[in-house]
C-alpha positions in Angstrom: 7.0 29.0 -52.6 8.0 26.3 -55.0 5.8 25.6 -57.9 4.9 21.9 -58.3 5.1 21.5 -62.1 3.7 17.9 -61.9 0.5 19.2 -60.4 0.3 22.1 -62.7 0.8 19.7 -65.5 -2.2 17.5 -64.4 -4.4 20.5 -63.7 -3.9 21.9 -67.4 -4.4 18.2 -68.7 -7.7 17.9 -66.8 -8.9 21.3 -67.8 -7.6 20.6 -71.5 -9.7 17.3 -71.5 -12.8 18.6 -69.5 -13.4 21.7 -71.7 -13.8 19.8 -74.9 -15.9 17.1 -73.3 -18.0 19.5 -71.6 -18.7 21.4 -74.7 -19.5 18.3 -76.9 -21.4 16.3 -74.3 -22.1 17.7 -70.7 -23.7 14.5 -69.6 -20.4 12.5 -70.4 -18.5 15.3 -68.3 -20.9 14.9 -65.4 -20.5 11.0 -65.6 -16.7 11.2 -65.5 -16.8 13.5 -62.7 -19.0 11.0 -60.7 -16.7 8.2 -61.6 -13.7 10.3 -60.6 -15.3 11.1 -57.1 -16.2 7.4 -56.6 -12.6 6.3 -57.3 -11.2 9.2 -55.4 -13.2 9.0 -52.2 -11.3 6.1 -50.7 -8.0 8.0 -51.4 -9.2 11.0 -49.4 -8.9 9.0 -46.3 -6.2 6.6 -47.2 -3.4 8.8 -48.3 -3.4 11.1 -45.2 -3.5 8.0 -42.9 -0.7 6.2 -45.0 1.5 9.4 -44.9 0.8 9.8 -41.0 1.8 6.1 -40.4 4.9 6.5 -42.4 5.8 9.5 -40.5 5.4 7.6 -37.2 7.3 4.8 -38.6 10.1 7.1 -39.4 10.4 8.4 -35.7 10.5 4.7 -34.4 13.3 3.5 -36.8 16.8 4.9 -35.9 18.0 6.9 -39.0 21.7 5.5 -38.5 20.3 1.9 -39.0 18.7 2.6 -42.3 21.6 4.7 -43.6 23.9 1.9 -42.6 22.0 -0.9 -44.2 20.6 0.8 -47.2 22.7 3.9 -47.6 24.5 5.0 -50.7 27.8 3.4 -49.1 26.1 -0.1 -48.4 26.8 -0.9 -52.1 25.7 -4.1 -53.8 24.8 -5.6 -50.3 22.5 -2.7 -49.6 21.0 -3.2 -53.2 20.2 -6.8 -52.5 18.7 -6.1 -49.1 16.5 -3.4 -50.5 15.4 -5.9 -53.2 14.4 -8.3 -50.5 12.6 -5.6 -48.5 10.7 -4.4 -51.5 9.5 -7.8 -52.4 8.4 -8.5 -48.9 6.6 -4.9 -48.6 2.8 -5.6 -48.5 0.0 -3.6 -50.0 -0.5 -1.3 -52.8 0.9 2.0 -53.5 -0.9 3.7 -50.7 1.4 1.5 -48.4 4.3 1.1 -50.3 5.2 4.7 -51.4 4.8 6.2 -48.0 7.1 3.5 -46.6 9.5 4.1 -49.4 9.4 7.9 -48.5 10.4 7.0 -44.9 13.2 4.7 -46.0 14.3 7.5 -48.4 14.2 10.1 -45.7 16.1 8.0 -43.3 19.0 7.9 -45.5 18.7 5.0 -48.0 20.8 5.5 -51.3 19.4 6.3 -54.6 20.3 2.9 -56.2 18.9 0.9 -53.3 15.7 2.8 -53.6 15.5 1.9 -57.1 16.1 -1.7 -56.2 13.3 -1.4 -53.6 10.6 0.2 -55.8 11.6 -2.3 -58.6 11.3 -5.2 -56.3 8.1 -4.0 -54.9 6.7 -3.6 -58.6 8.0 -6.9 -59.8 8.1 -9.4 -57.0 5.6 -8.3 -54.3 4.9 -11.5 -52.3 1.4 -10.4 -51.2 0.5 -10.2 -54.9 2.2 -13.6 -55.6 0.3 -15.3 -52.8 -3.1 -13.6 -52.9 -3.5 -13.3 -56.9 -0.8 -14.9 -59.0 -0.6 -18.5 -57.6 -4.4 -19.0 -57.0 -5.2 -17.3 -60.4 -2.5 -18.4 -62.7 -1.1 -21.4 -61.1 2.1 -22.6 -59.4 4.1 -23.4 -62.5 3.5 -19.9 -64.3 4.3 -18.2 -61.1 7.7 -20.1 -60.7 8.7 -19.3 -64.3 7.7 -15.6 -63.8 9.6 -15.3 -60.7 12.6 -17.3 -61.8 12.8 -15.2 -65.0 12.6 -11.8 -63.1 14.1 -12.1 -59.7 17.3 -10.7 -60.8 15.8 -7.5 -62.2 15.6 -5.5 -59.1 19.2 -5.9 -58.1 20.1 -5.3 -61.8 18.1 -2.1 -61.7 19.9 -1.0 -58.5 23.4 -1.8 -60.1 22.4 0.0 -63.3 21.2 3.0 -61.3 24.4 2.9 -59.3 26.3 3.1 -62.6 24.1 5.9 -64.0 24.7 7.8 -60.7 28.5 7.3 -61.0 28.4 8.8 -64.5 26.2 11.6 -63.5 28.3 12.5 -60.5 31.6 12.0 -62.6 30.4 14.4 -65.3 29.1 17.0 -62.9 32.3 16.9 -60.9 34.4 17.3 -64.1 32.3 20.3 -65.1 32.3 22.0 -61.6 
C-alpha cells in the first residue's frame, strides 16, 4: 500500500485548523462544516461520473493515435496540437482533469500535457464565450488573448527543455 502524502497533508491541515477553531468558537466550526458540506455535495456525484466518463473515453480512443499525435516524440507539433485541444476543452476542472488523465494514460508526453493544461487554464474558449466577451467586452478579450496565446506552447517548450536537462543529468549520474 502506498501512502498518499497529499491526502495526509490535507488531513493534518484540516485537523490543525479545526481544533483551534472548535476550541475558540464551536459555532463557527459548525458553520464551516455546513459550508463545506454544501460545497462538497455536488462533487460527490460529479467526480465519480467524470472519472467514469473519462475511463469510457479512454477505451474508445485508440492509444496509438494519442501517443502518435501528442506523445513525447511528437515534439513541437504535439505541443501546438495539445495547446489547441486544451483551449477547446470545455468545462471546469471536473471535466478537464479527467480528460487530461485519459490523454496522459493514452501516451501523451509530459511537455504536451503541460501545454494542454496551460492552454485550458489560459485560453479556454468556453469561458471566453460565456463570460469574458459578454462581461468584459470584445476589445479586452482580444487584447488578453493576443497577449497570452503563446503562453501554452511556450510552457510546453520550457517543459521539454526542463525534461531534457532532467533526463540528461540523471543519465549522467546513472
